[in-house]
C-alpha positions in Angstrom: 65.9 -5.1 49.3 63.8 -8.1 50.4 64.9 -7.5 54.0 63.9 -3.8 53.8 60.5 -5.0 52.6 60.2 -7.6 55.4 60.7 -5.1 58.2 57.4 -3.4 57.2 55.5 -6.6 56.4 56.5 -8.5 59.5 54.8 -6.1 62.0 51.6 -6.1 59.9 51.6 -9.9 59.8 52.1 -10.1 63.6 49.2 -7.8 64.1 46.9 -9.9 62.0 48.0 -13.0 63.8 47.5 -11.5 67.2 44.1 -10.1 66.3 43.0 -13.4 64.8 44.2 -15.2 67.9 42.3 -12.9 70.2 39.1 -13.4 68.3 39.6 -17.1 68.2 40.5 -17.8 71.8 38.5 -15.2 73.7 35.0 -16.6 74.4 32.0 -14.2 74.1 31.4 -12.4 77.4 28.4 -10.2 77.4 28.4 -7.4 79.9 25.0 -5.7 80.5 25.1 -1.9 80.2 21.5 -0.7 80.4 17.9 -1.7 80.1 15.4 -0.2 77.6 11.8 -0.7 76.8 10.8 -2.5 73.6 7.6 -2.9 71.7 4.1 -3.2 73.4 2.7 -6.7 73.1 -0.7 -8.2 74.0 -1.0 -10.2 77.1 -3.8 -12.4 78.5 -7.3 -11.7 77.4 -9.2 -10.3 80.4 -12.7 -9.4 79.1 -14.8 -7.7 76.5 -16.1 -4.2 75.7 -19.7 -4.2 74.6 -21.3 -1.7 72.4 -24.8 -1.2 71.0 -25.7 0.1 67.5 -29.3 0.8 66.4 -30.3 -0.9 63.2 -31.2 1.8 60.7 -34.1 -0.2 59.1 -36.1 -0.9 62.2 -36.9 1.1 65.3 -35.6 -0.1 68.7 -33.7 -3.1 67.2 -30.0 -2.9 68.2 -26.9 -4.8 67.2 -24.8 -5.8 70.3 -21.1 -6.2 69.5 -18.2 -7.2 71.7 -14.5 -6.4 71.4 -11.8 -8.4 73.3 -9.5 -6.6 75.7 -6.1 -7.8 76.9 -3.5 -6.8 79.4 -0.8 -4.5 78.0 2.8 -5.8 78.2 6.1 -4.3 77.1 9.2 -6.2 76.2 12.2 -5.5 78.5 15.4 -5.3 76.5 18.9 -5.4 77.9 21.8 -3.9 75.9 25.0 -5.9 76.3 28.6 -5.0 75.3 30.9 -7.9 74.2 34.2 -7.8 76.1 35.8 -10.0 73.4 35.3 -7.3 70.9 37.0 -4.8 73.2 40.1 -7.0 72.8 40.0 -6.7 69.1 39.5 -2.9 69.3 42.4 -2.5 71.8 44.7 -4.6 69.7 44.0 -2.5 66.6 44.8 0.7 68.5 48.0 -0.7 70.2 49.3 -2.1 66.9 48.7 1.1 65.0 52.4 2.4 65.3 53.7 -0.8 63.8 51.7 -0.5 60.6 52.1 3.2 60.1 54.1 2.5 57.0 50.9 1.3 55.4 48.5 4.1 56.2 45.7 3.0 54.0 45.6 -0.6 55.3 46.5 0.4 58.8 43.8 3.0 58.9 41.2 0.5 57.8 42.3 -2.0 60.4 42.2 0.6 63.2 38.7 1.7 62.2 37.6 -2.0 62.1 39.0 -2.5 65.6 37.3 0.6 66.9 34.0 -0.4 65.4 34.2 -3.7 67.0 34.8 -2.1 70.4 31.6 -0.1 70.0 29.4 -3.0 68.9 26.5 -3.9 71.2 24.0 -6.7 71.3 20.3 -6.2 72.3 18.5 -9.2 73.8 14.9 -9.6 75.1 15.3 -10.4 78.8 11.8 -10.1 80.2 8.2 -8.9 79.9 6.8 -5.9 81.9 3.0 -5.8 82.6 1.8 -2.1 82.6 -1.5 -2.7 84.4 -3.4 -1.3 81.5 -5.9 -3.1 79.3 -5.9 -2.5 75.5 -8.1 -3.7 72.6 -6.8 -6.9 71.1 -9.2 -7.8 68.4 -12.0 -6.7 66.1 -15.6 -6.1 67.2 -18.0 -8.9 66.4 -21.7 -9.6 67.0 -22.5 -11.0 70.4 -25.2 -13.7 70.1 -26.7 -15.3 73.2 -25.8 -12.5 75.6 -28.2 -11.7 78.4 -29.0 -8.0 78.7 -30.7 -6.4 81.8 -32.9 -3.4 80.9 -34.0 -0.9 83.5 -36.4 2.0 82.8 -35.8 5.5 84.1 -38.6 5.3 86.6 -37.5 1.8 87.7 -40.9 0.3 86.8 -39.4 -1.9 84.1 -36.7 -4.4 85.1 -36.4 -7.1 82.5 -33.9 -9.5 81.0 -33.6 -10.0 77.2 -31.2 -12.2 75.2 -29.7 -11.3 71.9 -30.6 -13.6 69.0 -28.2 -15.7 66.8 -27.0 -12.6 65.0 -26.5 -10.5 68.1 -29.7 -8.5 67.6 -31.5 -7.1 70.7 -35.1 -6.2 70.1 -36.4 -3.6 72.5 -39.6 -2.6 70.6 -41.9 -4.4 73.0 -40.2 -3.0 76.1 -40.3 0.6 74.7 -44.0 0.3 74.0 -44.5 -1.1 77.5 -42.5 1.7 79.0 -45.4 4.1 79.3 -43.5 7.1 78.2 -40.2 6.4 79.9 -37.5 8.9 78.7 -34.6 6.4 78.7 -33.5 2.9 79.5 -30.2 1.7 81.1 -28.8 -1.4 79.6 -26.4 -3.8 81.3 -24.6 -7.1 80.5 -25.6 -9.7 83.0 -23.3 -12.8 83.0 -24.7 -14.3 86.2 -21.8 -13.4 88.5 -21.7 -9.6 87.7 -23.4 -6.9 85.8 -21.6 -4.4 83.5 -23.1 -1.2 82.2 -23.3 -0.9 78.4 -25.1 2.3 77.6 -28.2 4.5 78.0 -30.9 4.6 75.3 -33.0 7.7 75.0 -36.4 7.3 73.5 -37.3 9.7 70.7 
């Protein structure tokens, strides 16, 4: 009777030893299978977007705000398949006939081997710059900014600076405008000029 029992147990033990040996001795070998795009991330800050909001309590006083913009980047992910796990999967399939006498245990071992053969590892392998710029922070007051104001008839061309709270007071310029219908406003940082908005006079 013991010998009858051993002829079933021995193949199962052999299979377990072989599988353990394969997993122990085979070094991890990652084989790239495909590349995919990951999450969008913020890159380097490249500038600001300026906006102007009229103060509700006083005419022709405006709050200048600025919002940072950054380059858009996307993570490059590479999907790898582990060759070492293929060995475990192949061993489970090959050894299946030897453990057919124990279907419950054998089936579990086979499924474990097959699952291992399908396992993949995803690693971040690079960063892709899309060429777009995206908001990368909250808007905040813009104190000390130089604003160039130009009337519709070009008669008024003047620079003003926002105060410590980012307030731009245009009341004197509007009165001086002599009935101008609108004013164009620009940020002047010395090297270049950026259009902000057009203010229509009511």
